[in-house]
C-alpha positions in Angstrom: -9.3 -24.4 -10.7 -8.4 -22.2 -13.7 -11.3 -20.8 -15.7 -10.4 -19.8 -19.3 -12.5 -16.7 -19.5 -11.0 -15.2 -16.3 -8.4 -12.5 -16.5 -5.0 -13.8 -15.4 -3.6 -11.7 -12.6 -0.2 -12.3 -10.9 0.2 -10.8 -7.5 3.7 -10.5 -6.1 4.1 -10.1 -2.3 0.8 -11.8 -1.7 1.1 -12.0 2.1 1.5 -8.2 2.4 -1.1 -5.9 4.0 -2.4 -4.4 0.8 -2.1 -7.6 -1.2 -4.4 -9.4 1.2 -7.1 -6.9 0.6 -6.7 -7.2 -3.1 -7.0 -11.0 -3.0 -10.1 -10.7 -0.9 -11.7 -8.2 -3.2 -10.8 -9.8 -6.5 -11.7 -13.3 -5.3 -15.2 -12.1 -4.5 -15.8 -10.9 -8.1 -15.2 -14.3 -9.7 -13.7 -12.6 -12.8 -10.0 -13.3 -12.1 -7.7 -16.2 -11.9 -5.0 -15.1 -9.4 -1.4 -16.4 -9.4 -0.1 -15.6 -5.9 3.6 -15.3 -5.2 5.0 -15.1 -1.6 8.3 -15.8 0.1 6.5 -17.6 2.9 4.1 -20.1 1.4 2.8 -21.3 4.8 1.5 -17.8 5.6 -0.3 -17.5 2.3 -1.9 -20.9 2.7 -3.1 -20.0 6.2 -4.6 -16.7 5.0 -6.4 -18.4 2.1 -7.8 -21.2 4.4 -8.9 -18.9 7.1 -10.9 -16.8 4.6 -12.1 -19.8 2.6 -10.6 -18.6 -0.7 -10.2 -21.6 -3.0 -11.7 -20.8 -6.4 -9.6 -19.0 -8.9 -6.3 -19.3 -7.0 -2.9 -20.7 -7.9 -0.1 -20.6 -5.3 3.2 -20.1 -7.1 6.9 -20.0 -6.3 9.0 -17.1 -7.6 11.1 -19.5 -9.6 7.9 -20.2 -11.7 7.2 -16.6 -12.5 9.2 -16.2 -15.8 8.1 -19.6 -17.0 4.4 -19.0 -16.9 2.0 -18.3 -19.8 1.2 -14.6 -20.4 -0.4 -12.9 -17.5 -3.0 -10.2 -18.4 -2.0 -8.2 -15.3 0.9 -8.2 -12.9 0.5 -6.4 -9.5 3.7 -5.7 -7.6 2.9 -5.5 -3.9 6.4 -6.1 -2.7 8.0 -3.6 -0.4 9.1 -2.9 3.1 5.9 -2.8 5.1 7.5 -1.9 8.4 9.6 1.3 8.7 11.7 -0.4 11.4 13.1 -2.7 8.7 14.4 0.4 6.9 16.4 1.4 10.0 17.8 -2.0 10.6 18.8 -2.7 6.9 18.6 0.5 4.8 20.3 -1.1 1.8 17.5 -3.8 1.6 15.0 -1.2 0.3 17.0 -0.8 -2.8 17.9 -4.5 -3.1 14.4 -5.8 -2.8 12.8 -3.1 -4.9 15.3 -3.6 -7.8 15.2 -7.4 -7.7 11.4 -7.8 -8.2 10.9 -4.8 -10.4 13.5 -6.0 -12.8 12.0 -9.5 -12.7 8.7 -8.1 -13.9 10.2 -5.7 -16.5 12.2 -8.7 -18.0 8.9 -10.6 -18.2 7.3 -7.7 -20.1 9.9 -7.9 -22.8 8.3 -11.3 -23.9 4.8 -10.2 -23.0 4.3 -6.6 -24.2 0.5 -6.6 -23.8 0.7 -7.4 -20.1 -0.4 -4.6 -17.8 2.0 -3.9 -14.9 0.6 -2.2 -11.8 3.2 -1.2 -9.3 2.4 0.0 -5.8 4.6 3.1 -5.3 4.4 5.6 -2.5 3.8 9.2 -1.8 7.4 9.2 -0.5 8.5 9.5 -4.2 7.7 13.2 -3.7 10.5 13.4 -1.1 10.2 14.1 2.6 9.0 17.7 2.6 5.3 17.7 3.3 4.8 21.1 4.9 2.2 21.3 2.2 0.3 18.4 0.5 1.4 17.0 -2.8 0.2 18.7 -5.9 0.6 18.1 -9.7 3.6 20.5 -9.9 5.3 19.6 -6.6 9.1 19.9 -7.0 11.3 17.2 -5.3 14.0 18.6 -3.1 17.0 16.5 -2.0 20.1 17.5 -0.1 22.2 15.2 -2.3 25.4 15.6 -0.3 23.7 14.7 3.0 21.4 11.8 2.2 20.0 9.9 5.2 17.7 6.9 5.9 14.7 9.2 5.6 15.5 9.7 1.9 16.3 6.1 0.9 12.7 4.8 0.6 11.5 7.7 -1.5 14.5 7.5 -3.8 13.9 3.8 -4.4 10.3 4.5 -5.4 11.3 7.5 -7.6 13.9 5.3 -9.3 11.2 2.7 -10.1 8.9 5.3 -11.5 11.6 6.9 -13.7 12.4 3.4 -15.1 8.7 2.8 -15.8 8.2 6.2 -17.6 11.2 5.5 -19.8 9.5 2.3 -21.0 6.7 4.3 -22.4 5.6 1.7 -24.9 4.7 -0.7 -22.1 1.5 -0.6 -20.1 2.9 0.3 -16.7 0.9 2.1 -14.0 2.5 3.4 -10.7 0.1 4.1 -7.9 1.5 6.4 -5.2 -0.1 5.3 -1.9 0.0 7.8 1.0 -1.9 5.7 3.6 -3.7 2.4 3.8 -5.4 0.8 6.8 -7.4 -2.4 7.1 -8.0 -5.3 9.5 -4.9 -7.0 8.1 -2.5 -4.3 9.4 0.6 -5.8 11.1 0.5 -4.5 14.6 4.3 -4.9 14.8 4.8 -2.2 12.2 5.6 1.3 13.4 2.9 3.6 12.3 0.6 6.1 14.0 -2.4 3.8 13.8 -0.6 0.7 15.0 0.6 2.7 18.0 -3.0 3.7 18.7 -4.3 0.1 18.3 -1.4 -1.2 20.5 -2.3 1.2 23.3 -6.0 0.2 23.1 -5.1 -3.5 23.2 -2.7 -3.1 26.2 -4.7 -0.4 27.9 -1.7 2.0 28.0 -1.4 5.7 27.3 -0.5 7.0 23.9 2.1 9.8 24.0 1.9 12.2 21.2 3.1 15.7 20.3 0.9 18.8 20.3 1.4 19.2 16.5 -1.6 18.1 14.5 -0.8 16.3 11.3 -2.9 15.3 8.3 -3.0 11.7 7.0 -4.9 10.0 4.2 -6.1 6.4 4.3 -7.7 5.0 1.1 -10.5 2.5 1.8 -9.9 -1.1 0.5 -13.0 -0.9 -1.6 -12.0 2.4 -3.2 -8.5 1.0 -3.9 -9.9 -2.2 -5.4 -12.0 0.0 -7.8 -8.9 1.9 -8.8 -7.0 -1.3 -9.5 -9.8 -2.5 -11.7 -9.8 0.8 -13.6 -6.0 0.4 -14.1 -6.6 -3.1 -15.5 -8.9 -1.7 -18.3 -8.2 -2.2 -22.0 -7.2 1.5 -22.5 -4.4 1.3 -19.9 -1.3 3.3 -20.9 1.9 4.2 -19.2 1.3 6.6 -16.3 1.3 7.4 -12.6 -1.5 8.3 -10.3 -1.7 9.4 -6.7 -4.1 7.4 -4.5 -6.4 9.4 -2.3 -9.6 9.1 -0.2 -12.7 11.4 -0.4 -11.2 13.5 2.4 -8.0 13.2 4.6 -8.1 13.2 8.4 -6.2 15.0 11.1 -4.4 13.1 13.9 -6.5 14.6 16.6 -9.7 13.8 14.8 -8.7 10.2 14.7 -7.6 10.2 18.4 -10.9 11.8 19.3 -12.8 8.9 17.6 -10.7 6.2 19.3 -11.0 8.0 22.7 -14.7 8.4 22.5 -15.6 5.0 20.9 -12.9 2.7 22.2 -11.5 4.2 25.3 -8.1 5.3 24.0 -6.1 7.3 26.5 -3.5 9.8 25.2 -1.2 12.3 26.6 0.0 15.4 24.7 3.7 16.1 25.3 5.2 19.6 25.1 8.3 18.5 23.3 8.2 17.6 19.6 8.1 13.9 18.7 9.1 12.5 15.3 8.7 8.7 15.1 8.6 8.5 11.4 11.8 7.0 9.8 11.0 8.7 6.6 10.9 12.2 8.2 8.2 14.4 9.7 5.3 14.8 7.3 2.8 17.3 8.5 0.5 17.1 5.4 1.1 13.6 4.0 -1.6 13.5 1.4 -2.2 14.5 -2.2 -4.3 17.0 -4.0 -3.1 15.7 -7.3 -6.3 14.0 -8.4 -5.2 13.0 -11.9 -6.8 9.6 -11.3 -10.1 11.3 -12.1 -9.1 11.0 -15.7 -9.6 7.2 -15.6 -12.8 7.4 -13.7 -11.6 7.1 -10.1 -14.1 8.6 -7.6 -13.5 7.5 -4.0 -16.6 7.0 -1.9 -15.0 6.8 1.5 -13.2 9.4 3.6 -10.0 8.6 5.5 -11.8 8.6 8.8 -14.4 6.1 7.4 -11.6 3.9 6.2 -10.1 3.9 9.7 -13.5 3.2 11.4 -14.4 0.4 9.0 -10.9 -1.1 9.2 -10.8 -1.1 13.0 -14.3 -2.6 13.3 -13.2 -5.4 11.0 -10.0 -5.8 12.9 -11.9 -6.3 16.2 -14.3 -8.8 14.5 -11.4 -10.8 13.0 -9.6 -11.0 16.3 -12.8 -12.0 18.1 -13.4 -14.8 15.6 -9.8 -16.0 15.9 -10.0 -16.1 19.7 -13.4 -17.8 20.0 
């Protein structure tokens, strides 16, 4: 059912990890009419049914996107959610990114008041995170020796550059460094999915002695940031997404070991499982989002704890 007074929000990539959290959050507020676009309609329908989300929802095909009446907001959640996909098909990151970004930008030509919120990545800064990102961080690329670890970041940087060039349009890029929730795909290759997999299978996690710092924004904090970006004073800009405080790898492993029985083994040799390169300090100290009123309430560790508790509860309910 469509309610006239509700803000019309189109979400592309509606079956993705982050998109599911946004749908849950926005649906609870009753202020939004959501138009959900997904390549796999069945997955989307199942997600909505399981979570009893009916009111304020329209399920759409991508062919309908350009034909629709003016959206107030478009949120682009499309992207490669599993780094393994980047290894298997490196060109796809450019192909998919360009296809849907251009679809939205073409739509804005006929609807210049529409706000476009794009989920970018901290990878836009490049692959060198010996130090965290800051406002004046300089991107370094070995242009004659590009590799798979560069492709994802370049695709995001290209999007951001296009968006800044369209400075008369209301386009916001949000650089996400880490996001964890109960909707995480366990088949994706990340530190936390490796941890969860070892707990579920009762196997030993093997990890290097190097401690690394990661940041995971809480879904509730991220929802607040999205709502701020949908405000009437939205301009054309980019913001890094951050939690109240990042967390170290061994701090997370200590929590999972103490509270959930994780067993892990520290190896003497270095391990680099990340397709996009080794990132020792993958978080941002560029807190420009303060300018629009963003004040995160949760630390990265709290985000992980809450996400895992909800993950266990969801799995228990599904198996009962």
